[in-house]
Structure formats: C-alpha cells, structure tokens
N, C-alpha and C positions, 0 to 999 in steps of 0.2 A: 504494500500500500504506500502510495506516494505521500511524502510529508506535505502538510499544508504550508502556505507561505507564512502564516502566523508562527507556527513552530519553527520554521526555517529562520525567521527573523529574531525570535525570542531566545533561542539557544545558541549562543556563540560557541565557536570552536577554538581550541588551542592548536595552531598549525605550526609544526616545526618544518621549515624548508631547508633541506640539505642541498646547497647550491654548488654549481661548478664555476661560478664567478663570485669574486669578492664583492662586498657591498660597495666598495669604492671603484668598481669596474668602470672604465672610461666609457664604454658603450652600454647604455641602459638597455637591458635585455628583458625577456619574458619573465625571468625569475623576480627581478625587482618590481616590474609592473604588477605581477600577481600579488606579491607581498604587500605593496602599497594599497591595492584595491581590496584585498582581504581585510587589512587593518581599517580602512575607511568604512567597510561594511560592519565593523564592530567586533571582528574576531581578533584574538590575541596571537601575534605572530613572532616566532623566534627564527630569525634568518641566520643560518649557520654557514659561515665562510668555508671554502673548501679546505681539505686536508691532503693527505697522502698522494698517491700516484697521479690522480687526475689534475693536480695543480700544475698549470703551465709554468714555464721557466720565469715569466715575468713576476710571479708571486714568490720569489725567493726571499730568504731571510732578510737581506739588506733592504729589499724593496718594502717589505712589511714594516721593518724598523723605521724606514724613512716616513712611511705613512703615519706611523704612531707619533714620531717626533714632530711632524707638521700638523698634527691634530686631525688627520684625514682617515685614520684607521685605528683599530684597537690593538693593544698588546695581547699576546697569547694568553688564553684562559680568562679573558674578561668578557663581560656581558654589559652592554649599555643600551639605554633607551634612545633610539634615533628619532622617533616621533610617536604620537599617541598610538598605543597598541602594537608597536613594532620594536622589538629588541634585536640587536646584532650580537652574535656570539662568535668570537675568534677562538677556535680550538687550539689547544696546546699541541705543538708538534716539535719534534727534534729537528735541528738544522742538518745540513749536509745530507739531504734526503736522496741524493743520487747513489749513495751506498746501500747495498742490499740489506745489510743488517739494520741500517737506520729506517728503511722502509718497513721492515718487520716490526721494529720498535714502535713506529708510528701507528701501524695497524693495531698493535697491542694497546697502545695508549688510547686510540679511538674507542676500542671496545671496553676497556676497563676504567677509563676516566672521562673522556669527552662525552660519550653517549649517556652514561649515567648522570653526569652533571647536567646535561641538557634536559633530561627527563625530570630530574629533581626540580629544576627551575620551572619547567612546564607545570608541574604539580603546584609549585609555589604560587604562580600567577593565576592558576585556576582557583585557588582558595577553596571555599566551601561549596562552590558551584558544582554541577554535574556535567560540565562541558567536556565532550570527548576530546582526546588528544590524538591528533592526526600527524603522522610523519609523511611528508611529501618529498620524495626522493628524485633528484636529477642524476647524480653520479652513481651508477650501479655498484661501483667498487666499494662504496660505503656500507653496502647491505650486510656483509658478514659481521660488521661491528655493531649494527643497530637492531637487527631483526629479532633478537631475543628480548629487547626492551619491551615493557608492557604498554605499547601504544594501543589505542582503541582501533586505529585503522592505519594500515601501511599502503601508501599510494605511490605510483610511479608516473611522473610526467615526462614522457619521452618526446623531445623536441628536435632531435637530430639522430642521424645514423652515425653515432659517435665511433663505431668500429672502423669507419672510413677516415677518421681524422689522421693526419700524418703522424701525430705523436704515437698512436696505437699501432699503426702499420710499421713504424720504424723501431718499436720497442717491444720485443716479444714478451718480456715479463709484464709490462703494463697491459698488453692485450690479454694475456692469460688471466690477470687479476680482474680485468673488465668483464671477460666472458664468464668467469665463475660467479662474479657478483651479479651479472645480469640474469644468469640462469637461476640463481637463488631468489633474486628479486621477483622474477616473473612467477616463480612457484609460490612465494609468500605474499605478494601484493594482493590486497583485496579489491583494488580498482586500479586501472591503468588508463592513462590518457595519451593519445597520439595526435601529433599536429599535421600529419600528412597521410594520404591514402596508403602509400607503400609501407609506411611505418605501422599503420593500423593492420594491414594484411599480415605482416610479419609477427606483430605482437599478439594479435587475436588468436593465432594458431597456438600460442603458448600460454595465453591467459584468456579465458572466455569473458572475463569482466573488463574487456578493453573497449574504449569509446573514442571515436574520432572527434577531437575538439581542436580545430585548426587555429593557427596563429591569427592575431588581429592587430589593431593599431590604436594608438592614442589619437583618434581622429580630431577631436577639438584642438589638441595641441598643434598638430601639423597643419590644420586648416588655417592657422595664423598666416601661412604663406600667401593666402589670398588677400590679406589686408593691404590696402593701397598705401597706408602710412607706415608700413613696416620697412625699415631701412635694410638694404642689401649690405652684406659685409664688405669692408673696404678691400679685402684681398681678392674680391672678384672684379673690382673696377678696371683693372688692367687687362682682364681676359675678354677678348672679343666675343660677340655672338656670331652664330648660335653656339650655345653651351650644352653639351651632353653631360648630364650630371649623374654621379653615383655617390651614395652615402653608405659606408660599411667598411668592414675589414678588407684591406688590400692584400690579398694573399693568393698565391698561384693555385692552390688546390680548390679555391672557389671561383676566382675570376678567370674568364677565358682571355688571357693576356694576348695570345696571338690574334684573336678577333679584334680586340681593341687596337692593337698595333696596325693591323691591316686596314681597318676603317680610318684610322688617323692618317695613314699614308695615302689612301684613295681620296679622302675628303679633307685636304689640308686646311680648309676654311672652317671646319667644325673643330670646336675645342672641347676636349674631354676634361672634366673637372672631377677629381676623385677625392672625397672627403672621408677620412677615417684612418684608423691605426694602420701603419705600414709594417707588415711582418718582417722581422729581421732575420728569421730563420730560413727564408726562401729567397728566390731570385726576382720577386715581383718589383722591388724598387729599382734594381739594376736594369731590368728589362724596360721599365716605363720611364726612366729618367732621361733627361737630355733631349727630349723630343718637343719641338716648339708648340705643338697643339695638344700636349698632354700635361696636365697640371696636377701634381701630387701635393695636396694641401695638408695632409696629415690629420691628426686628431683635432676635432673641434668640440667644445662642450655641447652636451645634449640640448641645453636650453637655446642654443643658437641655430640648431639644425633647420627650423622653419625659414630662417633668413637666407640660408643657402639654397633651399628649395625654391624660394621666390626668385633667386637669380638664375635658375636653370631654365632652359627652353624645353628640354626633353629629359625625363628621368629614365635611367637605364638600369636593368639587372642583367648584365652580360656574364652570366655564370657559365662555367663548364658544364658539360653533360657527362656526369659520371655517377658512380654508386652513391656518393655523398649527396649530390644535388638532386638525385632522383627521389630522395626522401626529405627534401628541404622545402619548407614553406617560409619564404623570407618575410620577416616582420616588416621590412621596408616596403613590401608590395602595397599594403593598404595605407602606409604612411605617405607614399608617393601619391596615391589616389586622393587622399584627404587634402593634399595641397592643390588639387585641381590640375596639376601639370600633366601633359601627355606622357605616357609611360610605355616603354618597350622592354621586352625581356627575351632571353633565349627560351626555348620551349621546355620549361620545367613542368613535370607531370603534376605537381601539387597544385599549380595554378592554371592548369590547362583549361578549366571550365570558364575562364574569364577572357578567352581569346576575342570575344566580340568587342570588348572595350580596350584590351591591351594586346597589340600584335606580338606574336612570338615566332619570328622567322628563324630559319636555319641558315647559317652561313653569312658571310659578310655582305654578299650581294643583296640578300633578302633584308638584312638589317639596315643597310643603306637605303634601300627602296622604301621600307616602311617608316624609317625615320624622316625621310624627305616628305612623306605624306603628313606625318604628324607636325612637321614644321610649317607646312603650307596650307593644310586644309582641316585642321582640328576645329570642330564646331563647338558652340556654346552648349548645345544640347548634350553632346558627348561629355563635355567637361562636367556638367551638372550630374550626369549619370555616374561618372567616376566618383565624385564627391559623395553622392548618395550611397553608393556601394560601400565606401569606406565607413560611413556612419552607421551602416548595418552591421559592421564587424569591429566592435569596440572592445576594450579591455573589460568594461562593465559586463558585457554580454558573455565573454569567455569566463570571467570570474564567477558569474551567476550559474553558468552551466556546470562548471567544475564543482561548485558548492552543492548544486542540486544532485549531482551524481554521488558526491560524498555522503550527503544526508540519506539518500536512498539506500546506499550500500550499508551504512551504519544501521539503518532500520532492518534491513534484510538479515544482518548479523545479530540483531537484537542487542546492539550496544548503545542504543539511543532511545 
C-alpha cells in the first residue's frame, strides 16, 4: 500500500549519503543536489566524504589539509553542520593510501570506526523520533564496511558505469574491490536507482527492486541565462562569435577530442569554449591547447555557470561513444535546455528520446551541418519547448521520486 502524502511529509528520514565527491567538489554534482533538496524537504542528512580506493588523486592528504587550513573543508573525523538539516562528515583515513597495507588499514578503519561513528551520530540527531535511517550509497567499494550496520534501508544510487572509469581499468586491485563491493551491494540493497536505461537493464537483472530515475537539472538556476540584464563574463569578451560552448570535465575518456579538433579545423570561424576542470592525468589539455579557435577556460565557480551559458551561441555535448557514455545521462543536458540555448550532442543512448529538440548527429560532417542549422534557423517556439522540457525535469521532481520509492520500500519491509 502506497504511503499517503501526509505520512510522507510528516515522517522525516535520516539519510546518510556515502559520496564519491567531497562536499567541496568544484563541480556541483547529483550527490550535492540531492543532499540539499532532501534537507530542504525536512529530512536530516549526513553527507559522508569519500574514503579508500574510490578517492581520486586530487583528494590526497595535502589537498585535504589545504582545504581545512583555508576553512573550505573539515579535518578527518569531524562532523559539522553546513546548513539546516545537513551535516558533513570527513572520515578518518590513513595517508599514503597508494600502499597496499594502508588501503587494508583504511578499509578496516571504515568498518570499525567510521561506519559506527556515522550511525551513532544518525541515532543522535534522530533523538526520540521514529525516523528511519537510510544509507544511500554511491561508491560500491564502501559496502563491505557498512552493510552490517543497522540501517533501516540500504539504497544504491547508480549514476555512472563506474567500471569504465580509467582509474578502475588501469588499477586491477581497485577494480576487484569495486566489483566485490558492487556484487555485495546489489545483493543487500533494498532499493536501487539508475539514471540511464542501460544502467537500469544491467542492475535490474541483479536486483529486482531497481527503478529508472534519470538525471535532471536545477532549471530555475540555469534559466538565469535568459535574463537580459545578466552580464556575460569578461573572459568571453575577446572570443568571437559564434561560440560553441561546453561546460564539464575536460577529459579524453568523455570528450570526443578528435571530433572537436576536426570541427575546429573545418570551421575556423567557430570558436569552441570549454569551461571546466582540465584533467591532468590524460592528454586532453595537450591535444586542445595552442589552437586559435579552441579556448580552455578551466574551472569556473558553479554560481557563474549561467553567465557562461548566456555567452554561448550553441551548447554542445561532444562525448565519445563508448561503454562509459552508453550509460551516461549528462546532468548538463537539461541545464543547457533550461538556458534556452540551442543544444547539440553526439548520439548518447540515454538521451536519444529527445532527438526532436536536440540533434544528435554522427561524425563531424553531421555535427557541422546540424550546428549550422541551429545557428541560423533556431525558432522561438523550439526555444520555449526546450525550456519547458527542462522545467519538467527538476531536482525537486527527482528528489520526490526517490523519496516516494524509499517510503514505499520501507513500508513493504514493515520498517515504517
């Protein structure tokens, strides 16, 4: 029997989010969006920064120490209130984690110290209420350390085919830990969320309580790009139009760099503007640097992204077609649409249903042809339809859907 909205609203949850990005992550991602919207809805959230093998190199000891000293991040084993109903926990970990023995110690520390401490704090903020405690997991590797803790519900939000990340493909031990963790997580999770159809197909074969809940966007925030009085950033002023814009991580396992280079060569009057972190571990920066009509602007604060969208003529998602992107539903898709800007993408399967509004050509010739159409014949009606579609796919709606499924599953399990 489905929970009524009254019960849904009156019984807040304690949700522990085990993240794969630290709270200070430069690119605001689905984990942070969900945490904030859960908290706004009245639920109490403990956002757990990543630990062990899933932590990318940029989260090394000195980087975390720098965040702490500048007031931008917590010191290990601290919990602090970031905003109403939202606490951040920085797990204690041993440094020098590239050593095998250190990784084993960190897994032991997670199981014997971090996980119990998190649950103790969850019970503390629950107080005398009967609020269920939900563990919402992103990194499967953490599962062996937390699955024996007495949560009322274990949930898995799968937003990427992380087995295809270069980190796991290049590190056999990390991949083994990932696969073992995912196998355990899919056995133990009471509910699973998938952001793309291919992820849903894979996960539902392993856990029958899997639901397709696609990525969405903060449509009102990115709709600011439509405002006539919004100033464009100064670093766009010297870049001629037309501008083909991209916002996101600049990395060769995601971006189709040969495609960008070929289009830049064939259309020298078009200027590519790439806004986002530039990966140091691959060849993307080297390949794209020194070309007159390709501009690598690097990281820009999240709050400024609508100003960059306003300065673009066409927004692009020029992704590779590989096993990773086959399961990728880019958050930027609806963010672009909310800005009202014409948008083009390579043919990603997760967004294939939106071809009517967003062309998805194959190859440079098709990309150039469709971009020319967007630059010369984009209509006001099509623009309004893009914006309307973005506002049909907001974080409020994704948050409410996840909460609805959690409440239903808790009731089925008679834990609520």
